[in-house]
C-alpha positions, -999 to 999 in steps of 0.1 A, spaced: 0 -1 0 15 35 -10 18 62 18 8 90 -12 -14 113 6 -22 143 -15 -11 174 -1 -34 204 -8 -15 229 -29 -4 263 -20 -22 293 -30 -14 306 -62 14 334 -62 0 351 -93 -33 358 -72 -9 375 -40 -12 412 -42 21 428 -47 35 467 -49 42 486 -81 67 510 -83 53 542 -79 75 556 -110 56 533 -134 24 553 -132 16 588 -146 6 616 -122 -26 617 -134 -32 577 -121 -13 586 -89 -33 615 -84 -66 594 -92 -53 564 -65 -51 595 -39 -83 602 -44 -102 574 -42 -78 568 -4 -92 601 5 -125 593 -3 -125 555 11 -101 563 44 -117 600 49 -149 605 27 -178 585 55 -162 604 87 -178 638 83 -149 650 70 -158 678 48 -134 676 20 -117 642 18 -101 653 -12 -82 681 4 -61 652 22 -48 645 -15 -17 660 -12 -6 648 15 -14 611 6 7 622 -24 34 630 -2 37 599 17 33 581 -16 66 601 -24 82 591 11 73 555 6 50 556 34 26 545 9 27 526 -19 5 513 -49 -7 474 -43 -21 455 -75 -47 430 -68 -42 404 -103 -72 387 -93 -98 420 -91 -78 441 -113 -74 468 -94 -46 488 -77 -45 507 -44 -24 526 -21 -18 510 12 7 509 40 40 493 26 30 461 52 -2 457 34 -21 467 65 -43 498 54 -43 534 65 -7 555 74 
């Protein structure tokens, strides 16, 4: 009798989110990601003008406090902390 147990397969690494060098994006793309970030994190908490944070968010991208994450499963990009845990 063979002891060839079927091993569960690991997650497909092609489905993992990864960091994209912000220098590869156009300024318009980065501004769009910053606006999305501002409205996602500041748009629902009684902030009168969530987009007022846009320049601060873009500065955080330049300082690499925020990075561009790409999700190949969803085919979307978003800004987040380098550790992948969200808000800076």
